[in-house]
C-alpha positions as MATLAB code, in Angstrom:
seq = 'XXXXXXXXXXXXXXXXXXXXXXXXXXXXXXXXXXXXXXXXXXXXXXXXXXXXXXXXXXXXXXXXXXXXXXXXXXXXXXXXXXXXXXXXXXXXXXXXXXXXXXXXXXXXXXXXXXXXXXXXXXXXXXXXXXXXXXXXXXXXXXXXXXXXXXXXXXXXXXXXXXXXXXXXXXXXXXXXXXXXXXXXXXXXXXXXXXXXXXXXXXXXXXXXXXXXXXXXXXXXXXXXXXXXXXXXXXXXXXXXXXXXXXXXXXXXXXXXXXXXXXXXXXXXXXXXXXXXXXXXXXXXXXXXXXXXXXXXXXXX';
ca = [
     160.962  118.285   80.175;
     162.356  121.263   79.297;
     166.446  121.286   78.447;
     168.161  124.579   79.859;
     171.528  125.409   78.775;
     173.866  126.882   81.051;
     176.667  128.977   80.545;
     179.602  129.623   82.823;
     179.195  133.343   82.363;
     176.984  135.733   82.166;
     174.494  135.976   79.155;
     171.962  138.654   78.100;
     168.266  138.287   77.636;
     167.000  137.433   74.140;
     165.500  140.374   73.548;
     168.739  142.268   74.463;
     169.773  141.340   70.713;
     167.694  142.509   67.444;
     168.634  140.631   64.371;
     167.054  140.627   60.377;
     168.543  137.424   58.320;
     167.414  137.969   54.534;
     167.916  136.219   50.991;
     169.830  138.964   48.612;
     170.553  136.296   46.480;
     168.814  135.195   44.847;
     166.141  137.941   46.086;
     162.898  135.963   47.431;
     160.762  135.526   50.697;
     162.745  132.637   52.408;
     158.747  131.111   52.460;
     159.340  131.452   48.269;
     162.607  130.440   47.395;
     162.078  127.425   45.752;
     160.140  129.263   43.122;
     163.457  131.540   41.808;
     166.507  129.544   42.638;
     168.269  126.651   40.676;
     170.029  123.390   41.774;
     173.466  124.866   41.719;
     173.146  128.437   42.511;
     175.128  130.043   45.388;
     172.872  132.185   47.744;
     173.712  134.755   49.515;
     172.644  135.531   53.257;
     172.550  138.983   54.448;
     172.067  139.535   58.583;
     171.747  142.831   60.291;
     171.794  142.805   64.239;
     171.679  145.451   66.866;
     172.683  145.386   70.810;
     170.327  147.397   73.640;
     171.247  149.085   76.171;
     170.406  145.987   78.381;
     172.962  144.067   76.365;
     175.860  145.368   78.081;
     174.000  146.029   80.805;
     173.437  142.435   81.874;
     176.779  141.149   80.165;
     178.992  143.348   81.918;
     180.942  143.650   79.088;
     182.606  147.428   78.842;
     181.907  149.247   75.182;
     185.522  149.421   74.227;
     185.936  145.500   74.042;
     185.026  143.900   70.993;
     181.844  141.715   70.448;
     180.868  140.445   67.278;
     177.762  139.160   64.731;
     178.366  135.914   63.901;
     176.364  134.302   60.827;
     176.656  130.332   59.927;
     174.861  128.216   57.505;
     174.903  124.603   57.636;
     174.027  121.722   55.236;
     173.970  118.596   57.131;
     173.610  116.186   54.248;
     176.087  117.313   52.439;
     178.389  117.987   55.996;
     179.446  121.688   55.190;
     179.048  124.548   56.822;
     180.110  128.476   56.159;
     180.630  131.289   58.532;
     181.303  135.127   58.658;
     181.631  137.533   61.515;
     181.947  141.058   61.830;
     182.445  143.846   64.845;
     180.198  145.829   66.269;
     180.220  149.092   65.715;
     178.391  152.607   67.677;
     176.515  154.466   64.741;
     173.760  156.853   65.485;
     173.867  155.873   69.328;
     172.948  152.305   68.425;
     175.455  149.198   68.207;
     174.862  147.421   65.309;
     176.702  144.679   63.214;
     176.124  143.599   59.299;
     177.472  140.789   57.179;
     176.742  138.470   54.226;
     177.762  135.126   53.553;
     177.588  133.413   50.312;
     176.854  129.736   50.188;
     178.077  127.774   47.368;
     175.436  126.248   45.584;
     177.200  123.675   44.187;
     177.566  121.416   48.025;
     174.067  122.078   49.151;
     171.864  119.502   49.353;
     168.243  118.907   51.003;
     168.388  121.758   53.459;
     170.457  124.774   54.237;
     170.016  126.311   58.020;
     170.969  129.485   58.928;
     171.707  130.681   62.367;
     173.063  133.943   64.239;
     175.498  134.177   67.093;
     176.750  137.206   69.287;
     180.248  135.985   70.412;
     183.130  138.526   72.864;
     184.085  138.118   76.108;
     181.662  136.513   78.475;
     182.328  137.633   82.371;
     182.444  134.605   84.808;
     181.711  136.229   87.990;
     185.476  134.717   88.825;
     187.450  136.429   91.610;
     190.183  134.703   89.748;
     191.370  137.278   87.010;
     192.841  134.304   84.974;
     189.191  132.701   84.884;
     187.301  136.086   84.981;
     187.137  136.509   81.401;
     185.516  133.335   78.582;
     186.843  134.489   75.317;
     184.762  134.146   72.346;
     181.818  132.808   74.511;
     179.013  132.525   72.580;
     176.973  134.843   74.216;
     173.335  135.203   72.544;
     172.002  132.785   69.528;
     169.079  133.031   67.603;
     165.884  130.074   69.399;
     165.887  128.778   66.629;
     168.145  128.454   63.126;
     166.172  129.577   60.009;
     165.285  126.648   57.585;
     165.392  127.058   53.936;
     164.407  124.264   52.015;
     166.163  122.848   49.024;
     164.151  120.822   47.286;
     160.145  120.415   46.584;
     157.937  117.554   48.979;
     156.533  116.560   45.306;
     159.719  115.974   44.075;
     160.678  111.814   42.871;
     162.756  110.036   44.492;
     164.886  112.201   47.060;
     168.253  113.077   45.007;
     170.439  115.718   45.594;
     174.028  116.417   43.496;
     177.166  117.528   46.006;
     180.684  117.518   46.122;
     181.673  113.763   47.560;
     185.784  115.161   47.825;
     184.110  118.129   49.718;
     181.800  116.209   51.906;
     184.085  113.434   53.020;
     182.395  111.125   50.971;
     183.901  107.885   48.893;
     185.220  108.631   45.507;
     181.850  106.384   43.882;
     179.746  108.135   40.900;
     176.560  107.745   43.370;
     175.369  106.404   46.706;
     172.425  105.736   48.809;
     172.576  106.664   52.426;
     169.982  105.924   54.555;
     169.025  108.462   58.199;
     169.521  106.733   61.532;
     166.022  107.281   62.360;
     164.536  105.689   59.164;
     161.862  103.817   60.806;
     159.060  102.075   58.846;
     156.800  104.828   59.382;
     158.973  107.191   58.129;
     158.645  109.539   55.667;
     160.447  108.485   52.252;
     161.838  111.833   51.982;
     163.510  112.540   55.285;
     164.477  108.555   55.619;
     166.965  107.286   52.152;
     168.170  109.809   49.234;
     170.454  108.920   46.484;
     173.764  111.381   46.436;
     175.426  111.843   42.797;
     179.023  113.369   43.243;
     179.673  116.108   41.251;
     182.905  115.453   41.137;
     182.334  112.636   38.457;
     181.751  113.221   35.073;
     179.048  111.130   34.854;
     177.224  113.282   37.094;
     175.398  115.460   35.067;
     174.223  112.437   32.507;
     172.646  110.575   35.924;
     170.546  113.687   36.782;
     169.451  114.711   33.259;
     168.500  111.298   32.651;
     170.863  110.518   29.897;
     172.979  107.994   31.239;
     173.271  104.323   29.836;
     170.384  102.087   31.296;
     172.786  100.153   32.950;
     173.628  102.459   35.399;
     170.328  103.414   36.340;
     169.476   99.996   36.736;
     172.270   99.744   38.996;
     171.205  102.490   41.063;
     167.859  100.850   41.106;
     169.292   97.777   42.512;
     171.501   99.687   45.413;
     168.139  101.611   46.608;
     166.467   98.367   46.566;
     168.768   96.528   48.697;
     169.366   99.977   50.779;
     165.699  100.273   51.391;
     164.842   96.583   52.461;
     168.081   95.891   54.642;
     166.899   98.834   56.401;
     163.640   97.843   57.290;
     164.973   94.055   57.961;
     166.558   96.084   60.953;
     162.943   96.679   62.097;
     161.386   92.666   61.900;
     161.619   92.101   65.000;
     159.960   95.438   66.510;
     157.571   95.276   63.604;
     156.632   92.273   62.785;
     155.206   91.637   59.297;
     151.502   92.022   59.370;
     152.548   95.007   61.263;
     154.868   96.354   58.413;
     152.348   95.606   55.670;
     149.824   97.457   57.384;
     151.871  100.748   57.809;
     152.864  100.346   54.033;
     148.864  100.465   53.637;
     147.999  103.215   55.778;
     150.466  105.715   54.280;
     151.643  105.212   50.415;
     155.154  107.588   51.383;
     156.226  105.825   54.574;
     159.249  103.562   53.985;
     157.346  100.732   54.680;
     155.326  101.118   51.494;
     158.321  101.941   49.342;
     159.686   98.509   50.399;
     156.613   96.686   50.030;
     156.308   97.934   46.796;
     160.241   96.865   45.974;
     158.927   93.586   47.564;
     156.406   93.215   44.692;
     158.738   93.878   41.805;
     161.031   91.249   43.302;
     158.251   88.699   43.226;
     159.077   88.013   47.499;
     156.865   89.349   50.358;
     158.132   92.443   52.245;
     159.319   89.595   54.914;
     161.319   87.755   52.585;
     162.536   91.198   50.915;
     163.826   92.127   54.423;
     165.331   88.766   55.393;
     167.051   88.392   52.095;
     168.415   92.065   52.530;
     170.048   90.629   56.129;
     171.066   87.868   55.358;
     171.416   86.908   51.866;
     172.299   90.301   50.450;
     174.007   88.994   47.142;
     170.878   86.900   46.512;
     168.597   89.790   46.798;
     171.145   92.179   44.527;
     170.806   89.361   42.429;
     166.862   88.834   42.310;
     166.716   93.207   41.674;
     169.074   92.988   38.701;
     167.080   90.029   36.887;
     163.541   91.944   38.388;
     164.855   95.390   36.436;
     166.092   93.406   33.246;
     163.240   92.101   32.706;
     160.957   95.016   33.567;
     163.222   96.651   30.773;
     162.955   94.193   28.436;
     159.254   94.376   28.411;
     159.279   98.144   27.656;
     161.080   97.838   24.482;
     159.226   95.688   23.022;
];
């Protein structure tokens, strides 16, 4: 069943506002963005909007009251948001607003969502003058925010570099995070991610592959524990045979990653999930032992 948002003030019809949203730095179509953007580079978004006569008639806002165009950009994984705004002004018989929004590339990860709003003094229709105007009402917004992907699907283990200080994370060199809906059948890229702290001096070594071997072993052990712990939450809803079937059907699923990890540790997927839930220290020790053996075998 569709849900319609109810607002306590007069709103205009969707077609009463016309907008454009483009990337001006780097200069690119949103669909080809990854071909010209380098991780860490800033982004600059440019937006324009015009209001039709219907907008004023449907909202009953007098033209001498200020209405603004607001542009927002949100990066949910990095827990960061940017915003800018500008008033609509008459020009050549058209009410128009224009904004430019700069996004800090060092605080981006996974995906950027860009949205446009029209904000102004909404009329509630109340006979009480104190309640007749809803100040800074969100009168209009894009039907769906524009999505700008920040990484390619064919990349290796999902990894993003971001400021842990700016995003409210603990001051560690890295963090393994899973999403709330990380079910066994979900894709790896949408379920789990390695975040590397750009505030930490070793960040660049981790990302470019020049950090000490023991550090990568510690990161991989953390990934082992996080994946099997996440899958372990589903042991009742998805028994061992069901989880193994999901892994066989979809090599890109969380279940497939968990099965691969379990095999590398010399245990079944079900046993790996059990250890992650009931004895994580034992699982961590087994993971480090397996990784050490793998490293030595590749040095021969």
